[in-house]
C-alpha positions as MATLAB code, in Angstrom:
seq = 'MSDAMEDEGIVVAMNARCAICCRTLDSDSDYPGRICDHCDKRAVNASGLEPSADSVSDSGDNPVYVDGWRCFRRHHLGGWVTMVDQCD';
ca = [
      83.912  150.714   96.702;
      84.252  154.070   98.415;
      87.501  156.092   98.452;
      86.899  156.879  102.120;
      86.350  154.917  105.274;
      84.674  155.944  108.461;
      86.374  155.326  111.805;
      84.357  156.360  114.851;
      82.501  159.072  112.949;
      85.616  160.502  111.249;
      85.896  160.121  107.490;
      89.438  159.265  106.425;
      90.485  159.770  102.794;
      92.075  156.784  101.133;
      93.712  156.864   97.729;
      93.278  160.618   97.544;
      93.040  161.944   93.998;
      94.020  165.183   92.285;
      91.102  167.614   92.110;
      91.980  168.467   88.480;
      93.169  165.310   86.686;
      92.101  162.598   89.182;
      95.581  161.035   89.367;
      96.250  159.242   92.637;
      98.178  161.567   94.962;
     101.517  160.416   96.347;
     100.073  160.523   99.866;
      96.703  160.899  101.514;
      95.849  164.510  102.131;
      94.100  166.517  104.787;
      93.881  169.387  102.297;
      90.547  169.607  100.445;
      90.872  169.970   96.685;
      94.602  169.174   96.652;
      96.183  168.828   93.211;
      99.055  166.599   92.080;
     102.602  167.712   91.300;
     101.977  167.081   87.585;
      99.152  169.660   87.517;
     100.952  172.003   89.923;
     103.822  172.351   87.415;
     101.374  174.135   85.058;
     100.442  176.788   87.656;
     100.728  180.452   86.684;
     100.041  183.639   88.615;
      97.412  186.259   87.698;
      99.837  187.697   85.095;
     100.301  184.314   83.413;
     103.864  183.945   84.730;
     105.490  181.287   86.891;
     104.299  181.891   90.465;
     106.786  183.200   92.999;
     107.617  181.235   96.119;
     109.849  182.344   98.986;
     111.010  179.423  101.114;
     112.469  181.729  103.792;
     109.188  183.469  104.621;
     106.897  180.606  103.513;
     105.061  182.933  101.137;
     104.353  183.281   97.441;
     101.774  184.174   94.806;
      98.123  183.484   95.593;
      95.916  182.706   93.881;
      97.513  180.625   91.139;
      95.748  179.209   88.091;
      96.015  175.720   86.609;
      94.211  175.082   83.323;
      91.694  177.809   84.209;
      91.103  176.513   87.741;
      91.680  179.100   90.477;
      93.845  177.568   93.178;
      95.497  178.603   96.409;
      98.837  177.512   97.750;
      99.496  176.800  101.403;
     103.187  177.646  101.855;
     104.970  175.824  104.653;
     108.496  174.653  105.486;
     109.981  175.770  102.180;
     107.350  174.072  100.033;
     103.652  174.272   99.345;
     100.456  172.370   98.775;
      98.189  173.611   95.978;
      94.422  173.283   96.323;
      91.569  174.102   93.943;
      89.441  176.981   95.226;
      86.312  175.113   96.341;
      84.271  178.355   96.253;
      85.183  179.464   92.725;
];
């Protein structure tokens, strides 16, 4: 069975999975290559340190690295979504 369904030509993700460990994500995602919170906790910046995040300006370190995977964070509303770099 497919993890996606098509509705009038639009593919809708169902049971979205982490791009690194394949765990089921807590919600479906419109972000390609999204990773789960479990993997995101292992993210480091280019210096190997915990990435910065500023909830006031919705900014922080990019890229971040998780288990050797280069990822980017989309900062928004005091939080972020981390996605594997699909072009790396």
